[in-house]
C-alpha positions in Angstrom: 42.2 -6.8 17.6 42.3 -3.9 15.3 39.6 -2.0 13.6 40.2 -4.1 10.6 39.6 -7.3 12.4 36.8 -6.2 14.1 35.4 -5.2 10.7 35.5 -8.7 9.3 34.9 -10.4 12.9 32.4 -13.4 12.2 28.8 -12.5 14.0 26.1 -14.7 15.2 22.4 -14.1 14.3 20.7 -13.2 17.9 17.6 -14.6 16.6 18.4 -18.4 15.1 22.0 -18.4 16.3 23.5 -18.9 12.9 27.1 -17.5 11.5 26.4 -14.2 9.8 28.5 -14.1 6.6 30.3 -10.6 5.4 27.7 -8.1 4.6 25.0 -10.3 5.8 24.7 -8.3 9.2 21.1 -6.5 10.0 21.8 -4.8 13.0 19.5 -4.3 15.6 19.3 -2.2 18.8 20.9 -4.9 21.0 21.6 -7.4 18.6 22.6 -8.8 15.1 20.0 -10.5 12.5 21.2 -12.3 9.5 19.4 -11.9 6.2 17.4 -15.0 6.3 15.7 -13.9 9.7 15.4 -10.2 7.9 13.4 -11.8 5.3 10.8 -13.2 7.4 9.7 -9.8 8.9 6.7 -7.9 7.6 7.3 -6.0 4.3 6.0 -2.8 5.8 8.3 -3.0 8.8 10.8 -0.2 8.6 12.0 -0.1 12.2 14.6 -2.7 12.4 17.7 -0.9 13.8 15.6 0.6 16.6 13.9 -2.7 17.5 15.1 -5.1 20.6 15.7 -8.6 20.0 12.7 -9.4 21.9 11.2 -7.5 19.7 11.9 -8.9 16.5 11.2 -12.2 18.4 7.7 -11.3 19.0 7.2 -10.1 15.4 8.4 -13.4 14.2 5.8 -15.2 16.2 3.2 -12.7 14.5 4.4 -13.6 11.1 4.3 -17.2 11.7 0.9 -16.9 12.9 -0.1 -14.7 10.0 0.9 -17.7 8.0 -2.2 -19.9 8.6 -4.2 -16.7 8.0 -3.0 -16.5 4.4 -3.8 -20.3 4.0 -7.2 -19.5 5.2 -7.8 -16.3 3.1 -10.5 -16.7 0.5 -10.3 -13.9 -2.6 -13.4 -12.4 -3.4 -12.2 -9.1 -4.7 -8.9 -8.2 -6.4 -8.0 -4.4 -6.8 -5.0 -2.9 -8.5 -2.6 -3.8 -11.3 0.9 -4.6 -10.3 0.7 -4.6 -6.6 -3.1 -5.8 -5.6 -5.0 -5.3 -2.6 -7.1 -8.6 -2.2 -10.2 -9.1 -0.1 -11.7 -11.9 1.7 -15.4 -9.8 2.3 -16.7 -12.9 3.8 -14.3 -13.1 6.8 -13.6 -9.1 6.7 -9.8 -9.4 5.8 -7.4 -7.8 3.4 -4.0 -8.1 2.0 -1.7 -6.1 0.0 1.0 -7.6 -2.4 2.7 -8.1 -5.6 3.4 -12.0 -5.0 2.0 -14.6 -6.9 2.5 -17.3 -4.5 0.8 -16.1 -1.3 2.1 -18.9 0.7 5.7 -18.5 0.4 5.3 -14.6 0.6 3.4 -14.7 3.6 1.8 -11.0 3.2 0.4 -9.4 6.2 -3.3 -10.4 6.6 -5.4 -7.5 8.1 -9.0 -6.8 9.2 -11.3 -4.3 7.6 -11.7 -2.8 10.8 -7.6 -2.2 11.1 -8.3 0.5 8.3 -7.8 3.9 9.7 -7.5 5.9 6.4 -6.7 5.5 2.7 -6.0 8.1 0.3 -4.6 8.4 -3.4 -1.2 10.4 -3.9 -0.3 11.7 -7.2 3.5 12.6 -7.4 4.0 15.4 -10.0 7.8 15.8 -11.5 8.7 18.2 -14.1 12.0 18.4 -16.3 12.8 21.3 -18.4 13.1 21.0 -22.3 16.3 22.1 -23.6 17.8 22.4 -27.1 21.6 22.1 -28.3 22.9 25.4 -30.1 25.3 25.5 -32.8 28.3 24.9 -30.4 26.5 22.0 -29.0 25.7 23.5 -25.7 22.6 22.8 -23.6 20.1 25.7 -23.5 16.8 26.9 -22.5 13.8 27.8 -24.1 12.4 31.2 -24.2 9.9 30.8 -21.9 11.1 28.0 -20.5 9.4 24.6 -21.3 8.7 21.6 -19.2 7.8 17.9 -19.5 5.7 16.3 -17.0 5.2 13.0 -15.5 3.3 11.4 -12.8 3.5 8.5 -10.4 0.4 7.0 -8.4 0.5 5.8 -4.9 -1.9 4.4 -2.5 -1.2 4.9 1.3 -3.1 3.0 3.7 -3.0 3.8 7.3 -3.6 0.6 9.6 -3.4 -0.2 13.1 -0.5 -2.6 13.4 1.9 -3.4 16.3 4.7 -3.5 13.7 3.8 -0.9 10.7 1.4 1.8 10.6 1.5 2.5 6.9 1.1 0.5 3.9 2.4 2.4 0.7 2.8 1.3 -2.7 2.6 2.3 -6.3 0.2 1.6 -9.0 1.9 2.3 -12.2 5.1 0.3 -13.1 6.2 3.4 -15.1 5.9 7.2 -14.9 2.6 8.4 -16.7 3.9 10.9 -19.3 3.7 11.2 -23.1 7.3 10.4 -24.1 8.3 13.9 -24.4 11.9 14.2 -25.8 13.6 16.7 -23.0 17.0 17.4 -25.2 16.3 18.4 -28.8 19.0 18.7 -31.3 18.1 22.3 -32.3 15.5 24.9 -31.4 13.8 24.0 -34.7 13.6 20.4 -34.3 9.9 21.0 -33.3 8.3 17.9 -34.9 9.8 15.5 -32.1 7.4 14.3 -29.6 4.9 17.2 -29.7 7.2 19.8 -28.1 7.0 22.3 -30.9 3.9 24.3 -31.9 0.5 23.2 -31.0 -2.7 25.1 -32.6 -0.3 27.8 -33.2 1.0 28.7 -29.8 4.1 27.6 -28.2 4.1 24.5 -25.6 5.5 25.4 -22.3 4.3 22.4 -20.6 2.7 19.1 -21.4 0.8 18.7 -18.1 -2.5 19.4 -19.1 -2.0 16.8 -22.0 -0.6 14.2 -19.8 -3.3 14.7 -17.2 -6.1 14.2 -20.1 -4.5 11.0 -21.3 -6.3 7.6 -20.9 -3.6 6.1 -19.2 -3.7 8.8 -16.3 -7.4 8.4 -15.9 -6.8 5.1 -15.6 -4.6 5.1 -12.7 -6.6 7.9 -11.1 -9.8 5.8 -11.1 -7.7 2.6 -10.0 -6.6 4.3 -6.8 -10.1 6.0 -6.3 -11.4 2.5 -6.4 -9.1 1.1 -3.9 -9.4 4.0 -1.5 -13.7 4.1 -1.8 -13.2 0.2 -1.2 -11.2 -0.1 1.7 -12.9 2.9 3.2 -16.2 1.4 2.8 -15.5 -1.7 4.1 -14.1 0.1 7.2 -17.3 1.8 8.0 -19.4 -1.2 7.4 -17.5 -3.1 10.0 -17.4 -0.2 12.6 -21.1 0.4 11.8 -21.9 -3.2 12.6 -19.6 -3.3 15.6 -21.8 -0.2 17.0 -24.9 -1.4 16.2 -24.2 -4.9 18.0 -22.7 -3.1 21.0 -26.0 -0.7 21.4 -28.3 -2.0 24.3 -31.3 -3.8 23.1 -34.7 -2.5 23.5 -37.4 -4.7 25.5 -40.3 -5.6 23.0 -43.7 -7.4 23.4 -43.4 -10.9 21.8 -46.3 -11.4 19.1 -46.4 -15.1 19.7 -46.3 -15.5 23.6 -46.9 -12.1 24.4 -43.9 -11.9 26.6 -41.9 -8.7 27.4 -38.4 -9.9 26.1 -35.2 -8.6 24.7 -34.4 -10.2 21.4 -31.4 -12.1 21.0 -28.8 -12.0 18.5 -30.9 -13.7 15.7 -33.7 -11.3 16.6 -36.0 -14.1 18.3 -37.8 -14.0 21.7 -35.8 -15.4 24.8 -38.8 -17.4 26.0 -40.6 -18.8 23.2 -38.0 -18.6 20.2 -40.3 -16.7 18.1 -38.9 -14.4 15.3 -39.9 -10.9 17.3 -37.9 -8.9 14.5 -39.3 -10.8 11.3 
């Protein structure tokens, strides 16, 4: 069979055994994966091509078990706008998703203790503002002028066997102030605030954008998500440390015995509430 024939040769999914259509193959290290099986993997998983068939099977089993966790998930707090961080504070769990139908999307359910870090990344971009000269050619201002825009990302570092980072964008559109980056002429100063302001020539709108309500909104949103996840992570770790700490023996005020209080803080002999 020639190269052309091999290119269009039908392949079989190494997971479900189904036939893989043209352009539908997702390569594995030692096999093939159909689009249907690939769609069941975690949305935060990015190491497919270096994964074996056995590793993919293990992840799909994990994802199937995750479905039950989604069904039992009780949302007590919601953070974010488009992609949301959903907290189940009673169970110490969270998930990150933009889906409305959680059962269908099956977002990964993670424990607060799985969080190893969280930060807000603000990506800055700039575009030079230019104008057309009398011949219609693009020209730079002197000094050059720039229009700035910003995108806001949350990065959650986690301890998970299939991914170690969840990164998502908070804003759906770049945060800027709609500056035109190509003017009809150097004298077209009235358009989108790119001309004179307070008698001085603008060379950048960065300060103006960063002072805008929209910029502050996403900055505060990101800080709220970061602080919330780091706080619950710290709380869980402190509780675990306290539970693991050796219990000191005390004298029971009810029976007078020297006792090590149980998990409820009660005397092991008479059951009295030693710790109040």
